[in-house]
C-alpha positions in Angstrom: -12.8 19.4 1.2 -10.8 22.1 -0.6 -10.8 22.4 -4.4 -7.2 21.4 -4.7 -7.6 18.4 -2.4 -10.7 17.3 -4.3 -8.9 17.6 -7.7 -5.9 15.6 -6.6 -8.2 12.9 -5.2 -10.1 12.8 -8.5 -6.9 12.6 -10.5 -5.4 9.7 -8.5 -8.6 7.8 -8.3 -9.2 8.1 -12.1 -5.6 6.9 -12.8 -6.3 3.9 -10.5 -9.6 3.2 -12.2 -7.9 3.4 -15.6 -5.2 0.9 -14.5 -7.8 -1.5 -13.2 -9.8 -1.3 -16.4 -6.7 -1.8 -18.5 -5.2 -4.8 -16.6 -8.4 -6.4 -15.2 -6.7 -6.6 -11.8 -6.8 -4.8 -8.5 -3.2 -3.5 -7.9 -3.5 -4.4 -4.2 -4.2 -8.0 -5.2 -0.9 -8.3 -7.2 1.9 -7.4 -4.7 5.6 -7.5 -5.5 7.5 -10.8 -4.8 10.4 -9.1 -2.9 11.2 -5.8 -1.1 13.8 -5.2 -3.9 10.9 -4.8 -6.4 9.0 -2.1 -4.4 8.8 1.2 -6.4 11.3 3.7 -5.1 13.2 6.8 -6.1 16.5 6.1 -8.0 18.3 9.0 -6.3 17.2 8.7 -2.6 16.5 4.9 -2.8 13.5 5.6 -0.6 10.4 3.6 -1.4 7.2 5.4 -2.3 4.4 5.1 0.2 0.7 4.6 0.5 -1.4 4.5 -2.7 1.7 5.6 -4.7 3.1 2.1 -4.3 0.1 0.4 -6.0 -0.2 3.0 -8.7 3.5 2.8 -9.7 3.7 -1.0 -9.4 0.6 -1.5 -11.5 2.4 0.2 -14.5 4.2 -3.1 -14.9 7.8 -1.9 -15.5 10.6 -4.4 -14.8 12.6 -1.6 -13.1 11.3 -0.4 -9.7 13.2 3.0 -10.0 11.5 6.3 -10.7 12.7 9.9 -11.2 11.2 13.3 -11.5 11.8 15.1 -14.9 14.3 17.3 -13.1 16.2 14.3 -11.7 16.4 12.6 -15.1 17.9 15.8 -16.6 20.4 16.2 -13.7 21.6 12.6 -14.4 22.3 13.6 -18.0 19.3 11.6 -19.3 16.1 12.5 -21.1 12.5 11.3 -21.2 11.6 9.7 -24.5 9.1 11.7 -26.5 5.5 10.6 -25.9 6.1 9.0 -22.5 3.5 9.7 -19.9 4.3 10.8 -16.4 2.6 9.3 -13.3 1.5 11.5 -10.4 2.9 10.8 -6.9 1.0 12.3 -3.9 2.3 13.4 -0.5 1.1 15.5 2.4 3.0 18.7 3.2 2.9 20.1 6.7 2.2 23.9 6.8 3.4 25.6 10.0 1.1 28.4 11.2 2.6 31.9 11.2 1.0 33.3 14.4 2.8 36.6 14.0 1.0 37.4 10.8 -2.3 35.7 11.8 -2.9 34.9 15.5 -5.8 32.6 14.5 -3.8 30.6 12.0 -3.5 26.9 12.6 -0.8 24.4 11.4 -2.3 22.0 8.9 -1.5 19.4 6.2 -2.1 20.0 2.5 -2.2 17.4 -0.2 0.4 17.9 -3.0 1.7 15.9 -6.0 4.6 15.8 -8.4 5.1 13.6 -11.5 7.6 10.8 -12.1 8.9 8.6 -14.9 10.2 5.1 -14.7 13.8 4.7 -15.8 12.5 2.4 -18.6 10.8 5.6 -20.0 14.2 7.4 -20.2 17.3 7.3 -22.3 20.8 8.4 -21.5 20.9 6.7 -18.1 23.3 3.9 -19.0 25.3 2.8 -16.1 23.3 4.9 -13.7 20.4 2.4 -13.0 21.5 -0.5 -10.8 20.5 -4.0 -11.7 17.7 -5.3 -9.5 18.6 -8.5 -7.8 15.7 -10.5 -6.5 16.9 -12.8 -3.8 16.3 -16.5 -4.4 14.1 -17.9 -1.8 13.3 -21.5 -0.9 9.7 -22.6 -1.1 9.4 -22.3 2.7 11.2 -19.0 3.3 8.2 -16.7 2.7 6.3 -18.7 5.3 9.3 -18.5 7.8 9.4 -14.7 7.3 5.7 -14.5 8.0 6.1 -16.5 11.1 8.9 -14.2 12.4 6.9 -11.1 11.5 3.9 -12.4 13.5 6.0 -13.3 16.5 7.7 -9.9 16.5 4.5 -7.8 16.1 4.2 -5.4 19.0 1.1 -5.6 21.3 -0.6 -8.1 18.9 -4.2 -9.1 19.6 -5.3 -12.5 20.9 -5.5 -15.0 18.0 -8.1 -17.8 18.1 -7.5 -20.7 15.6 -10.8 -22.5 16.2 -13.3 -20.6 14.1 -14.8 -21.3 10.7 -14.3 -17.7 9.3 -11.4 -15.3 9.5 -12.5 -12.1 11.3 -11.4 -9.4 13.8 -13.5 -8.4 16.8 -12.6 -4.8 18.0 -14.6 -5.3 21.3 -12.7 -8.4 22.2 -9.5 -7.4 20.4 -9.3 -10.9 19.0 -8.4 -12.2 15.5 -10.3 -15.4 14.7 -8.9 -17.8 12.2 -9.8 -21.2 10.8 -7.1 -23.9 11.3 -4.3 -23.6 8.9 -5.1 -26.9 7.2 -8.5 -25.6 6.2 -6.9 -23.3 3.7 -6.0 -24.4 0.1 -2.4 -23.3 0.8 -0.3 -21.7 3.6 0.0 -18.6 1.4 -3.8 -18.3 1.5 -3.7 -18.7 5.3 -1.2 -15.9 5.6 -3.0 -13.5 3.2 -6.1 -13.9 5.4 -4.1 -13.5 8.6 -2.5 -10.3 7.4 -5.9 -8.9 6.4 -7.3 -9.5 9.9 -4.2 -8.3 11.7 -4.3 -5.1 9.6 -7.8 -4.5 10.9 -6.5 -5.0 14.4 -4.0 -2.1 14.1 -7.1 0.2 14.1 -7.6 -0.7 17.8 -7.3 2.3 20.1 -4.3 0.7 21.8 -2.3 0.6 18.5 -2.6 3.0 15.5 -6.3 3.8 16.2 -8.8 4.2 13.3 -12.3 5.6 13.7 -13.8 2.8 11.6 -12.5 0.2 14.1 -13.1 2.2 17.3 -16.6 3.3 16.2 -17.8 0.5 13.8 -20.2 1.4 11.0 -22.6 -0.7 8.9 -21.9 -2.6 5.8 -21.7 -0.4 2.7 -21.0 2.8 4.6 -18.1 5.1 3.6 -16.3 4.1 6.8 -16.8 0.3 6.2 -15.5 0.6 2.6 -12.5 2.6 3.7 -11.6 0.2 6.5 -11.8 -2.8 4.1 -9.6 -1.0 1.6 -7.1 -0.2 4.4 -6.9 -3.9 5.3 -6.7 -5.0 1.7 -3.8 -2.6 1.0 -2.0 -3.3 4.2 -2.3 -7.1 3.7 -0.8 -6.5 0.2 2.1 -4.6 1.7 2.7 -7.5 4.2 2.3 -10.2 1.6 4.8 -8.4 -0.7 7.2 -8.0 2.2 7.1 -11.7 3.0 6.9 -13.0 -0.6 3.4 -14.5 0.1 1.3 -15.1 -3.1 -2.2 -13.7 -2.9 -4.9 -15.9 -4.4 -7.4 -14.7 -7.0 -10.9 -14.0 -5.7 -13.4 -16.8 -6.6 -15.8 -14.4 -8.2 -13.1 -12.0 -9.6 -15.3 -10.2 -12.1 -17.9 -9.3 -9.4 -15.2 -8.4 -6.9 -13.5 -6.1 -9.4 -16.8 -4.5 -10.3 -17.6 -3.9 -6.7 -14.4 -2.0 -6.0 -14.7 0.0 -9.2 -18.1 1.1 -8.2 -16.9 2.1 -4.7 -14.0 4.1 -6.1 -16.2 5.9 -8.6 -18.8 6.7 -5.9 -16.3 8.0 -3.3 -13.2 9.6 -4.8 -11.9 10.5 -1.3 -11.5 6.8 -0.5 -8.3 5.9 -2.2 -5.6 8.3 -0.9 -6.8 8.3 2.7 -7.0 4.5 2.8 -3.5 4.2 1.3 -2.1 6.5 4.1 -3.8 4.4 6.8 -2.7 1.1 5.2 0.9 2.4 5.2 0.6 3.2 9.0 -0.9 -0.3 9.6 2.0 -1.9 7.8 4.6 0.3 9.5 3.1 -0.7 12.9 3.3 -4.5 12.2 6.7 -4.5 10.5 8.5 -1.8 12.6 12.2 -1.4 11.8 12.5 -4.6 9.8 11.4 -2.9 6.6 14.4 -0.5 6.7 16.8 -3.4 7.2 15.4 -5.2 4.2 15.6 -2.1 2.0 19.2 -1.6 3.1 19.9 -5.1 1.8 18.1 -4.4 -1.5 19.9 -1.1 -2.1 
């Protein structure tokens, strides 16, 4: 791991740890209630991706819109004194210049820039659209979830006659208890999305090493795969408007994830990227259509 890559991983992980300690909540257990509330850039209207979504959403601003310092200035606004920027990470593809170095190889490098929420700025009156959260009936999130499952490409077999929710890579099968065994249909769908997120790691879909070559409980690969599915399930629940339940032993659950993040600071960004790919695979083009409605 290069020095720059290591430093960015450490910076983002520490920011996430700080947010968890400040709020007492895991950001991927508190998804947004509508696509219109997903953090996105005010100018491009494009949503942020991967771990950036959780870091920005955890800040708790009512506005989902963010800007770089330069963008704020170009709009005629200014960042209020004392406001703190939040880093946003991305991978940049570097094309190899074989003329200068025949042995050079194209590669990706991790980069970051800083953004401010529009609520941290002044002088933007009339330039920040009002966020309209669509009113949904009690059953609409469940109907959206049903449609999403029906439209998932190349989905695994789903068995509804088991006592525990799980995914078997060798059988390519999701096992689920009957819906009526759950405290609510929202809990059922949160569990379903978690297991279906695991299933995207199958070699016939996105393909993730932790699924194709399973590792033991507590290993780096195991922890990363669990975080991938937790984050992807949060994306899916947020997309549908499904409410995620609080863990029964919340304090221990929180402590466990904090310990993992502190012990392995390469975990967060990579898991966020893989979770985004899992979500993209399940949702397909439907996300762009929903964002167009929310724009």
